[in-house]
N, C-alpha and C positions, 0 to 999 in steps of 0.2 A: 763286800767289794764295793771302794772309793776311790778308786784310782785317775778317773775322770769322771768330772762336771756335766759331762751331755745326760743325756738322758734319751729316752726309749721314741718321745715323739717329735724331738728339737732332732735328731734323725729323720725320720721320717719328713718332717715339714722340710726338711733340705735338700731331699732326691727330687723336688718339685722341679728344675728342673733339667733333672738328668734325661735323658730318651731311653726308649725303652727299645732293647735292643732285638724283640718282638712279640707277637701279641702273646709272652706270656704272662702270666700276675691273674690274680681270683682276690680283687679287689676291694676290701668293703667301701661301703658308699662315702665316709666323710675322706675315704682319699681320692675319691675323682676328682676336686675342682682342682686337686693336684700336679694332675697330670691331661688337663682339657686342651692345652694344647694337640697330644694327643690322640685323645679321641676323637677334634676336630678332623685333624689330618688325614686318620681311616675312616670318616666319612660323617658322624653324625651328627645333624641338624637338632635336635634339642639341648637347651643349654645345661652345661654336664652339672653346673653347680644345683640345679635341680633334682638331679640325679643321687645327689646328697641326702635329699628330703625323704625317708623309708612312712612317711606318711601323706607324701605327697604322689602327684605323677608325673610317672608310672610308676616307681616301687610298689608305691599304697596299694597298687592292685593285685602285686604278688604275693605268694601264697605259701604258708608252709603246710605239707599235709604228717610233720613229725617223719621224713623218712624217703623222702619225696616233694617235688618244690612243683606247684602247678600255680594260676594265677585265675581275677574273674573276669569274665568275658560279656558279661551283660548286669544289669543295675537291680538283677531278679538270683542275685547270689547263684548265677552259672560257674562253676570251674570247671576247665580245663588242666587235664594234666595227661602224663602214659598211659597206655590202655597195662603196660604191667603193672603201675604201680595203683590200680584201681581193682586189677585183675581178681585181690586177693577178697574181694569185696563181691565179684562177681558168684568166682566161686563157693560162696558163706552159702550166695544167695541157689548156690545149682544140687541138682541133685539127680540122679542118671536118668530121673522120668521126662526133668524139667532142666535139661543142663544146658544156659544162659553162654559156658564159656563155647560151646560149639555152637548154637544157635544166635548169640548176640542177644541184647536186649534194650530196646527201646521202651520209656514210657514217652506217649504220645500227649499226654498230662500228668500235672505238678502230680495229681491226686492217686496213679500208677506209677509212680518214684518208688523205689524203693529203700530200706533203710541199709547203708551199709553194714560192715564186719562191724563187730564188739569194736570199742575200739578208737575208730577210726574220727579224725578230726581234723579240722582247716584254724590255721592259729595266723590271726591278722596281727601285726605288729600293730602297735600304737604307740610305742615311747621305745627311746632309748638313751641311755647316760653311761658317764665315766665314771666304775665306783672304785681302781684303784687303789686307790689315798685308803679308803675306808678296811677294804681288803688285806691289803699286805700293812702297813704300820706295825711295829714294833713287831714283828715277824721273825727278824733277821738272827735274834739271837737267840730264837728259840729251839729245842731237840726235836730233833727232823719230828717222830712223831707229835708232837706239842701242835709245831709248824703245818703239821699235815691237820690236823682235830678242829684249830683255828683257825685256816684261811678257810677249813668246809663249814663252817658250827656258821660264822662272817656270810660264806652266801644262805645257807640255811636264812639268817635272820633276816637280811637283805631281802631276801625272794618271798619268805614270809611276810615282811610290811609291805613291800609291793602285791601281793595277793588279799590283801586286805579286802579290797577292790574286786567283786566278786566276780566271779563268770571270767577272771583272767589269770591267763598262766605266765610266770614269768620264768626266767631263768638269767644267772649271773653266769657268762661265758667267759672264756679263759682266751687271751691271744699271745703269740709269741713266748713260748712259751713257762709263762704265767707273769711278765711282766705288767700284761695291764689287763685289766675286769674290767668288760663293760654289761649293761643290765637291762636286760631287753624282756620287755611287757604288750603282752599281746592277748587281744579279744581269741578266747577258746572257745567256738563252735561245734558245741557235741552235737548236734542233731545233723547227721551227713546224711543222705542220700543219694542213690546210684540212679543216675538218668539216663547216658545211655553208653553202653561199652561194643564197638562192631563183635564180631565175633574174632573166636585168635584166627578164622582163617587169612581174616585180617588184618588184627589186631597186633595178632602175633606168627605172620606171614615167615616160612622161614625157619621159623621155630630157633632150637638151638643149633642147627648146621649154619643158619646164617649171624646167629647170636656173634658179633662184635666183628662181624665182617664187612667187605664193602666188596661189589655193587651192592645195597640191601632194597628192600620193598616191602616194606611194614611199615600198618598203619596202624604205628604205636599212639595212639588217642583214644579217650573216655570224657567222660561230661559227672560231675560230681552235682551237688547243687545244698549252700548252704542254709540253715531254718535255726531263728533260732524265737524267743518266748514273741508272742503280739506287743512289750515293750521294748523290745531288741535285744532282752538281755539273753545273755547264752544260758541254753536249756537241752535236756537230755530231747530225745526224742516225746514228741507227743502230736495227736493230729488238728489239736488248735495249733499249734506251732507256724510260724511263715515264714515265706524267704528273709535271706538276711539282705538288706540293701547299702552292700556296698560302699563308701565314698569314691572309689575310685574303680573303674574297668577300659580291659582293653581293649581296642577296636580293633575286628581281626579283619584281616588285611588279606582282600582277595585275584590283585593283582603281582603280591608275592614278587621275588626277587632271580636275579640273575646273577650271571657269575663276575665276583668281584664286588659285590655289594658289598656294606658293612652291613654288619650284625652285633647283637647283642643280649646275653644270656644274665639274665638275672632270675638267682637262686638260690637255694642250700645246698651247696655241698659238703660232703660227710667229713672227710679229714683228706689230708694230705701228710705225705712226709720227707716233700723236699729240706727239712734242716735234722733228720736225723741224721744221727755221726755212725762212726762205721763199725761199730763192734754190732747195731742193731741191723743193720744193712746187710754184716755178711753172715749172721745169725736166721734171720727172712732167707733170704735168696739161698741162704749153704746149707737150709735144713727145714725150717720151718715150713717156705712155701711145695718145696716141691714132696715133704713127706704128706703135706692135708693135700696137698693135688691128689697122690694118689688113694689118699684113705675117700677123697669125696667121687672118687668113680669108685668103688667099691660101695659106698653108700647111695649111690645113684642107682648099680644095679642092683642091692636088697631092697631097698624102694620098689623096684622094676617088676620084682619077680612076687612081690610078696602082697601086691598091687596091684593087678592083673589090668588091663585097658578093660575098659567099660565096666569095670566094677565099682561100689561104691565107697569103696577104700578109695579106689585113682583119683575117683575127683573132689575127696579130703588130700589129698596127698599133691595134688597137682601145684598147688600153687609150690608147695617145700622141693616137691620136685625142678620146678623154673627156677628157683632159687640157687639150687645145688648145683645145675646144672651150667651158670649165669654164673657163679662164682668161678668153677672148677675151670672153666677156660678161658675166667678172668685170669688166674694165677698161674694157668698155662705162656698166656701172654706177657705174664710179670716176670716169669721166669724165662722168657723169649729174649722179652727188649730188655731185661738185663747182662746179661749174657752177649748179647749185639750192642750194646753200649758201650760194654764194660765198666756197667757200675758200680764195680767194689773198688774196682781201682778210680775212678773217676771220685769215687768222694775222699777214697785213698788220696788221692792228690789234693783234694778239696782242704783238707786238715792237713796235709804238709801245708799250702798254703797260705791258710789262716795261722798255721803258728810262726810264721816264714814273717810274716804280716807285726804278729803281734813283737815278733823279738826285735823287729827293725826301731820297733821307740821304746826308752825305757819307760814311759808314761804307760804303757799299754801294761807292764809285767803282771800284773792284779788279773787278767785275765785268764794267764797261762793256767795256775794251780786250779783256778775254779773247772777250766774245760777239762784238766785232765785228770780233776776228779767222776767230771759227769763222764767223762767216758769208763773209766775203773765202775762208774753205776750202770753204766748204759749194758758192759758188761756183765754185771752182776744180773740186770732184771734180764737176757741173752738166755742165759744161764738159769735162774728159775722159772723161764717158759718154756724150756725144755725140760724140765723137770720133773714139770706139772703136766703138761701134753695127756700124757696117755690120763692121767686121773679125771683130769675134767671130762675127757671124751667119754668113757667109761661111765660115768655119774650126768650123763646126757638122757635119760629114758625120760620120758616127758610126766609121768607119774611122781618119779621120783623129783622132780626141778615142781610138782607145784607143790609137795607135804614139806617140798625145802625153804619154798616162799612162804607155805603155812606157819608155820614153825618160826621160821626167821620171824613173822608179823604178831607173832606171839609174843616171842622173848620181846620185839622192840616197842610192843606195845606197854610195855611194864616201868617202857622210860616216857617224862612230859615230849607233849607231840616232837616240842623245838628241839629236840635234842635225837630223835629218832633217823636214823636214815636214810638216804636218802629211797625213795623206792618203798616207804613203808609210813610217812605220811601220814596225814590224814588229805592234804592236797591228791594223794595217789591211789586212795582208795576205787576211783570211779575204775580207775586205769589197772585196778586189781584184780576185781569183780567182773568185768568184761573182757580180761584174762581169762578168766579160768570159765567164764560162758564160752570164747570163743573154740577150747578143745575142742565142745559136744561135736565142731565142724572138722576137725583139725589132729584128731584123734584116730586111730582104729589099733587096738588088742593085739593085732597077731602080726601089724605091721612095727609098732615098736617095740615089740617083742623082738623081731627081725634083727632092729635095728642094733635096740641093747646088745643083743648077743656080736651082731659086728661089733662094736665099740671094746668091745668084754676082750671079745679073743686079741685086735689088737694090745689090750692092755696088757693081758698078759704073758704076755707074747717077749716082753719087754725086762730087764733083767733085775735081778732084784730088787738093786738099790733106790730100784724109780719107780717101786710098789706105795703100797700104804697101809700100812697093816691095820689098823682100824677098820679101812673097807676088807679087806679082802676078810679079817674076822665077822665083820659083820655081816658082811651076805653069805659067807662058808665057804671063799673060793683057795684057802688054808689049803697042798694040799691036792686042789683040784687039779686038775688038766685032760680032764673026759671031759668032748659035747655031750654025751648024754646027761652027763655030773650038771652039768652047766645048764642043760637044756631044763634038769627036772628042780633046779636051784628057781628059775626065772619062771617056768610054769607053774609054780604054787605062787608068785607074788603079783602074776597079773590073772590067778586065782580067786586070790583068799584079798582082793583089795575093793574097796570101794569110792576108791580116789577117779572111780572114770563115771561115776553119777554126778550129774550138776548138783543134784539138790546137797551131796553131801560136801562136796568142794563148797559150795557157796556160805552153808552154814557154818563151817569149818572157822570162816573169817572170823567169827565170834567165839572160839573158843581161849582156852586160856592155856596157857605152857604143860599144867598138869594134866586138863582135858585130853590134850596132843600126847603127854607122854604115858597117861593109860590105855592110850590106843592100842587095837592089837593088829592096825592095818601095817602089812609086810613095808612098803611104802613108806609110811612114816616114822618105823621104828629104826630104819637104815636112815633116816633123814634126819632123825635126831642123837645117833651113835659118829654121826660124819658130822653134827652140829662145832664142836669145840676144836676137831681139828682146820675146819674149814676157814674157822674165825682167825684161827693165826696163820693158815696161809695172807689172807685177809692183812691179821697186824703187818704182816714181812712190806706185804706189798704196800700197807701207808705208809709206812716208815724209810721204803725206799721213795715214793712217790711224795714225801719229805725231803729227803734230800734234792729231789731235782727240784724242788719248787726254790732254793735253797742255791742252785748253780744254773738252771738254764739258761734264767731272767741272763746270768754273767753272759754266755756261750752266746745269746742273741744278739742280744749286744755292740758284740764286739761281732756275728758276722754282720750284721746288718751297717755296722760302721764300714768292715771290710766290702760289702758290697757298692754300698756308696760310693766308695773310690774308684770302685771296678767299672764305675758309671750303671748298674746294675740299680734297677726302683726296688729295693724291700714290700714283700707285701707279708703277714701272718700263713701258718698252713692254715687250708680248710677245715672248719669245727662245726660245722652245719650252721654256722648262719649266714645272715643274708650277704650274696659277692654278687660281685657283676666284672665279664669276661666280654674282651670286644674283637673284634676281628675284621674277615671277611670271607665270602663262601668263596671258598678256593681248591678245585682239588687235588693229587700230589704227587709225587711219587716216590714209594716208602725205601724199596729200593731198587739196584739198580734192573731194567728193563719192564718193569712193572708201571703204569700212568694210572691214576685215578682221575675219572671224570668225574665234575660237580654234581651232575643230578643225573640221577636212573629216574626210568621213565616208565607208562602205565605196559608199554609193551613189552619190559621185562618180568613185568609177571605171566604171562604169559609164554615167553621165553623159559622160563626157571620149571611154571606148573607141571606138574606129571597126574594130578585129581587125587596122590596121597598126601596126609597129614607129615611133613608140614607146608608141599609146598599143592595145597589144594582150595586155589581161589574160589567164591562160588560162583556160581554155573553165570548169574544177574549179570557179577562183574567185570565174566571173562564174556560173554555178548556185549556188555558193552563197551569194552579193550575193543574188539574186533572192525564194530561197527564205526569207533572211531568219533565215540561220542565223548567228545569231550568241554560239551560246554561252552561255559566263557571260561576257563580255569586254564585253555594250553599257553603254556609256555613257547613263543615264538623263533625264539632260536636253538629251543632240541624238537620242536612239532608236535608234542603232547603233554600231558599231564604230568606234573613233578613230581614223583611220588617222595623221595628222599633227595637232599642234599650233603655236602661235606661242607663245614667249613675250619679257621684255624683257631677256633677259643678252644680258653685250655679252662679243660672241666675235669670234673670226676663223680664216683654215683653219691648219691643226694640231689644232682642238679637236674636227674632224670625225672622231667615233666616241667622243668625247666620252661618260660614264656622266652623266644627266641624273638627279638624284636629286629622293626630295619630303623631310621634313620629317626624318623618321626615317632618312633615308641608303641607302631602300631604290630602285632600278634603277627608275624609271617611263619610263625612254625611250632614246634616244641622240639626241645632237646631231646635226645633218648640211648646214648648212646656213644661210642670212638669207636675207630679205627682197632684191632687184631692189636696193629703195630702203636697204637698208641695208650693205649694200658698201664705204663710201665709210668707213664709220667708223670704218676702220684709220688714218683720218688724225686724223676729228673725230668723235665720241660728238655725237648727234644723240636724247634721249630720245622722241622724236615721228616718227621712221621705223625706227628699232632697231631689230629684229626677226629673231629668231632660229626656224627651224623645225625640231625635234624628229619621229622619230616616235616613237609611242606604244608603250611595251610589250604593249598590249593588243591593237593588232593585230599586234607581230611572232608574241607567241603565238599567235595566229586560228590567221596563216599555217601557225605552226608544227604549229598541231591538224590544220584543221582543210585546209590545202591541198598542205603537203609532206607531210605524215604523218612527222613531224622530232620524236613523245614519248619516244622515249629521249633525246633533250634535256632536256624539260619535263620526266620523271622524274629525273634529276640537275641539274637548277635546283634552289634553294629560290623556288617558286613560291608569294608569299603576298598572300593576298584581302586 
C-alpha cells in the first residue's frame, strides 16, 4: 500500500506539539522527549531526555523478570518487585512443614538466601536498536506463509547474531502491528535468589476478596538478589557466584508522596488491545471472556476440592490458584467494564469514523481495501479461536503438555538450530530443562486428573462439529459419554506413565524421534498421535499471521494519522517492552455516589481484620498499629502510615512490580494492581475510571523495620528522607 509517502516514524514525530487529552499512554522511552512539555507540566523534575536512555539513570535500574517488572535498589544487586511476582519462588521453597507462604521468609545474611524457582531470571537492558528495514524488506510480494516464515527467520537470525555475546538474551519486538521492529539486548541473570518475602498475611492481605478492589491494604512487595560469576558474567547458580553490581540503582524514599504529587511508572506491560478491530472485540466480549470466566470458576473449585487446605498438594497449587483467581476476577471486571462503557458500540463508532476520514480524501483510498481485508481476517481468526477453544482446554493435562514439548523438541532437533521454532533452539534449553524440573513442586497426579476430567467434560458437551476425530480416537473417547468410562481412561494414563518422574523427563530431552515413537508411555503416545493435527492448526495460524503482517501496518498508519488529526498522541500497544506512563496521585469517583480517597492507612488493616485468612494480619503488626507506632513513616495529612495509594496512571498486566518514581526519580512505591473499574482499560482507556494501585514505600519500610526486622536490607538500600 503506497498511496501516501508518509511513514509511521514521521507521524510519531509530528505529534510532539499535540497536547495529551489525559494521562493515557504507555510510551516507549524514545517518545518521551516528544512529550517533554507534558512531563514537566505534570511535575517531572528530571530531564525528559535522560529518560529515553535505557542504560542511564533511572531507566538503567529498571529490569524485567520475564512476566513482571522490578528494579535494583542497592549496589549489591538487590531487586524489589511485588510479593505476587516472587510468590512462585516462595511456594517453590515451601513445604507443608516449612511453609514460607504462611510464615514469610527473610535472609539476614547473603549466605541464607534461597535459590528462586527454576527458570527465574532478571533481565538487564544493555542495548536497543531499530531493525525494521532488515525485517520487512522485500516481504510485500510474498505469500502469507512465506511472509510469516521470512519475518520469523529474520528475527531469529538477528537474535542469534546478538546472542553471540555469551550471557545475553536478545529479542526482536514488533510495534504498531509489524510496522516497526526493535532489537533489545539484555544481560540474562540466571542466578536469582530469594531474599525477603513478607508472610501472605501481609503480602497477600485481603487475598482474592480484595483483589482488584479499593480500598486496599496489601503489602505487595518482596526482594530478590541478582548473582553473577566472579568475573561479572552471567552464570547458573553456584556457591562461588557474587552479587551483581548494577550501573544504576534507585534510592528509596521514606518521605513518600501526598495527594496530587507527580508519579511515573517504568516497567514491562504485557499486552493491550487498544487498536483491536470490531470483530475481535465482539468475539472477545460476546463469547470468549464469558465462556472462559465460567470455566475458570469451575477450575478453581476443582483444584480446591482435589487439593484440600493444609495438604502438600495445596502448597504445590497455591501459585496456580492465585493466578486463576486473579484472572477470573479480571475477566469479570473486563466484561462489566465493556458493558458499562459500551465498548462494542464505541469500537463500531470508531471504525465508522475512521472509514469516513478515509473517504474524505481520495489520497487515502488505498487504506480502504487493506482495512476491509483486515476486518475479514479478524472475523476469520475469531471463528478459528472459537472452534479450537474446547480442544485446547481438553489437551491441558500437564503431563500431556510435557510429552508434546519433548516430542516437538525431538522433531525440531532434526533441523539446523537456526531453523528451529522459537522455544526449541539451543538458547531455550536452559528454560526447557528448568520447566521440566519445576514440575516436581507444581504437579500432583490427583489434582491434574481432576483438572483434565473437568476440561474433557466441557469438550464432550460440545457439538460433534467442534470435536477432533484424531483426539477422540487416540484417547478412546469415541462413543464414550459415561463418567465411569472417562475415569477409567484417565486412571490408566496416570497409572502407566513415568513422565511424573523428574529423571525420566530430563533424560528424554536427549531422545530421538524414533526413541519416543517406541515409547509405551500413554501420554507420549497421545502426543505423537496429535502431532500432525496440531502442526496443521499451527500452519493455519501462521497463514493468518502472514496476512496480518501485510495488512495491519496499513491499518496502523491510517489510525495513527487520523488520531493525530484528532489531537491524540499515538503510542503502540503494550508488547512486554519497557514503557513509561505518568500522572498524579489521585483518588476518584468511578460511578455515581462512590468516592475513592487516594490513600489507605494502617488503621484500615485493623478495621478489616477478622483473624481468618485472608484478613489475618500478624499479631505483632496489629499490636504496633494499636500503639500507633508509626516510626518516621507517618503522612501528616492522613495521620497514619499510608499503606496503598491510587494514581491515574495507564498500566496493565506485566506492570506488576514496576517502580513507581517521584519527580526526582526516587522509588516511592510499587505498582501492583488496578481497581475493578479499570481492568477494561486494556481495550479502551477511560480517564474517569482508570486508577492504578500502588504499595507505598513508607509502608514497605515500616513493615521491614517494625514487623519483620529486615534492618539488614534497610541498611543496604539508599533510603532518603
